[in-house]
mmCIF file of the C-alpha atoms, coordinates in Angstrom:
data_MODEL
# 
_entry.id   MODEL 
# 
loop_
_atom_site.group_PDB 
_atom_site.id 
_atom_site.type_symbol 
_atom_site.label_atom_id 
_atom_site.label_alt_id 
_atom_site.label_comp_id 
_atom_site.label_asym_id 
_atom_site.label_entity_id 
_atom_site.label_seq_id 
_atom_site.pdbx_PDB_ins_code 
_atom_site.Cartn_x 
_atom_site.Cartn_y 
_atom_site.Cartn_z 
_atom_site.occupancy 
_atom_site.B_iso_or_equiv 
_atom_site.pdbx_formal_charge 
_atom_site.auth_seq_id 
_atom_site.auth_comp_id 
_atom_site.auth_asym_id 
_atom_site.auth_atom_id 
_atom_site.pdbx_PDB_model_num 
ATOM 1  C CA . UNK A 1 1  ? 86.765 71.155  59.973 1.00 0.00 ? 1  UNK A CA 1 
ATOM 2  C CA . UNK A 1 2  ? 84.036 71.857  57.674 1.00 0.00 ? 2  UNK A CA 1 
ATOM 3  C CA . UNK A 1 3  ? 80.612 70.621  58.722 1.00 0.00 ? 3  UNK A CA 1 
ATOM 4  C CA . UNK A 1 4  ? 77.474 70.146  57.012 1.00 0.00 ? 4  UNK A CA 1 
ATOM 5  C CA . UNK A 1 5  ? 75.734 73.370  58.714 1.00 0.00 ? 5  UNK A CA 1 
ATOM 6  C CA . UNK A 1 6  ? 78.703 75.459  57.464 1.00 0.00 ? 6  UNK A CA 1 
ATOM 7  C CA . UNK A 1 7  ? 78.284 74.439  53.872 1.00 0.00 ? 7  UNK A CA 1 
ATOM 8  C CA . UNK A 1 8  ? 74.608 74.696  54.022 1.00 0.00 ? 8  UNK A CA 1 
ATOM 9  C CA . UNK A 1 9  ? 74.703 78.178  55.481 1.00 0.00 ? 9  UNK A CA 1 
ATOM 10 C CA . UNK A 1 10 ? 77.041 79.300  52.917 1.00 0.00 ? 10 UNK A CA 1 
ATOM 11 C CA . UNK A 1 11 ? 75.182 77.841  49.908 1.00 0.00 ? 11 UNK A CA 1 
ATOM 12 C CA . UNK A 1 12 ? 71.925 79.335  51.242 1.00 0.00 ? 12 UNK A CA 1 
ATOM 13 C CA . UNK A 1 13 ? 73.471 82.770  51.748 1.00 0.00 ? 13 UNK A CA 1 
ATOM 14 C CA . UNK A 1 14 ? 74.970 82.580  48.331 1.00 0.00 ? 14 UNK A CA 1 
ATOM 15 C CA . UNK A 1 15 ? 71.807 81.551  46.690 1.00 0.00 ? 15 UNK A CA 1 
ATOM 16 C CA . UNK A 1 16 ? 69.935 84.396  48.490 1.00 0.00 ? 16 UNK A CA 1 
ATOM 17 C CA . UNK A 1 17 ? 72.377 86.966  47.373 1.00 0.00 ? 17 UNK A CA 1 
ATOM 18 C CA . UNK A 1 18 ? 72.433 85.650  43.764 1.00 0.00 ? 18 UNK A CA 1 
ATOM 19 C CA . UNK A 1 19 ? 68.555 85.766  43.454 1.00 0.00 ? 19 UNK A CA 1 
ATOM 20 C CA . UNK A 1 20 ? 68.465 89.194  45.147 1.00 0.00 ? 20 UNK A CA 1 
ATOM 21 C CA . UNK A 1 21 ? 71.022 90.368  42.578 1.00 0.00 ? 21 UNK A CA 1 
ATOM 22 C CA . UNK A 1 22 ? 68.935 89.086  39.688 1.00 0.00 ? 22 UNK A CA 1 
ATOM 23 C CA . UNK A 1 23 ? 65.812 90.582  41.013 1.00 0.00 ? 23 UNK A CA 1 
ATOM 24 C CA . UNK A 1 24 ? 67.447 94.058  41.267 1.00 0.00 ? 24 UNK A CA 1 
ATOM 25 C CA . UNK A 1 25 ? 68.954 93.664  37.672 1.00 0.00 ? 25 UNK A CA 1 
ATOM 26 C CA . UNK A 1 26 ? 65.700 92.903  36.364 1.00 0.00 ? 26 UNK A CA 1 
ATOM 27 C CA . UNK A 1 27 ? 63.964 95.754  38.267 1.00 0.00 ? 27 UNK A CA 1 
ATOM 28 C CA . UNK A 1 28 ? 66.424 98.204  36.947 1.00 0.00 ? 28 UNK A CA 1 
ATOM 29 C CA . UNK A 1 29 ? 66.043 96.906  33.261 1.00 0.00 ? 29 UNK A CA 1 
ATOM 30 C CA . UNK A 1 30 ? 62.315 97.144  33.457 1.00 0.00 ? 30 UNK A CA 1 
ATOM 31 C CA . UNK A 1 31 ? 62.509 100.586 34.924 1.00 0.00 ? 31 UNK A CA 1 
ATOM 32 C CA . UNK A 1 32 ? 65.254 102.101 32.847 1.00 0.00 ? 32 UNK A CA 1 
ATOM 33 C CA . UNK A 1 33 ? 63.964 105.119 30.893 1.00 0.00 ? 33 UNK A CA 1 
ATOM 34 C CA . UNK A 1 34 ? 65.486 103.922 27.489 1.00 0.00 ? 34 UNK A CA 1 
ATOM 35 C CA . UNK A 1 35 ? 63.336 100.769 27.689 1.00 0.00 ? 35 UNK A CA 1 
ATOM 36 C CA . UNK A 1 36 ? 60.011 102.824 28.069 1.00 0.00 ? 36 UNK A CA 1 
ATOM 37 C CA . UNK A 1 37 ? 59.294 102.783 24.241 1.00 0.00 ? 37 UNK A CA 1 
ATOM 38 C CA . UNK A 1 38 ? 59.767 99.190  23.847 1.00 0.00 ? 38 UNK A CA 1 
ATOM 39 C CA . UNK A 1 39 ? 57.517 98.267  26.687 1.00 0.00 ? 39 UNK A CA 1 
ATOM 40 C CA . UNK A 1 40 ? 54.984 100.756 25.693 1.00 0.00 ? 40 UNK A CA 1 
ATOM 41 C CA . UNK A 1 41 ? 54.719 99.241  22.118 1.00 0.00 ? 41 UNK A CA 1 
ATOM 42 C CA . UNK A 1 42 ? 54.692 95.570  23.526 1.00 0.00 ? 42 UNK A CA 1 
ATOM 43 C CA . UNK A 1 43 ? 51.829 96.514  25.835 1.00 0.00 ? 43 UNK A CA 1 
ATOM 44 C CA . UNK A 1 44 ? 49.640 97.568  22.799 1.00 0.00 ? 44 UNK A CA 1 
ATOM 45 C CA . UNK A 1 45 ? 50.233 94.112  20.864 1.00 0.00 ? 45 UNK A CA 1 
ATOM 46 C CA . UNK A 1 46 ? 47.017 92.468  22.176 1.00 0.00 ? 46 UNK A CA 1 
ATOM 47 C CA . UNK A 1 47 ? 45.097 95.591  21.009 1.00 0.00 ? 47 UNK A CA 1 
ATOM 48 C CA . UNK A 1 48 ? 46.031 95.486  17.525 1.00 0.00 ? 48 UNK A CA 1 
ATOM 49 C CA . UNK A 1 49 ? 43.971 93.971  14.783 1.00 0.00 ? 49 UNK A CA 1 
ATOM 50 C CA . UNK A 1 50 ? 46.377 92.841  12.207 1.00 0.00 ? 50 UNK A CA 1 
# 
């Protein structure tokens, strides 16, 4: 028989793993060498006087 605690523990663990996976994916995207030029250009936008 499935109890509330079992379902709660399963959903908490699934949510934790999902958000940890998303954090790792964003971290990899931000630190990927191919994206360096894009982020360097974006970091100078506030300093431009267009």
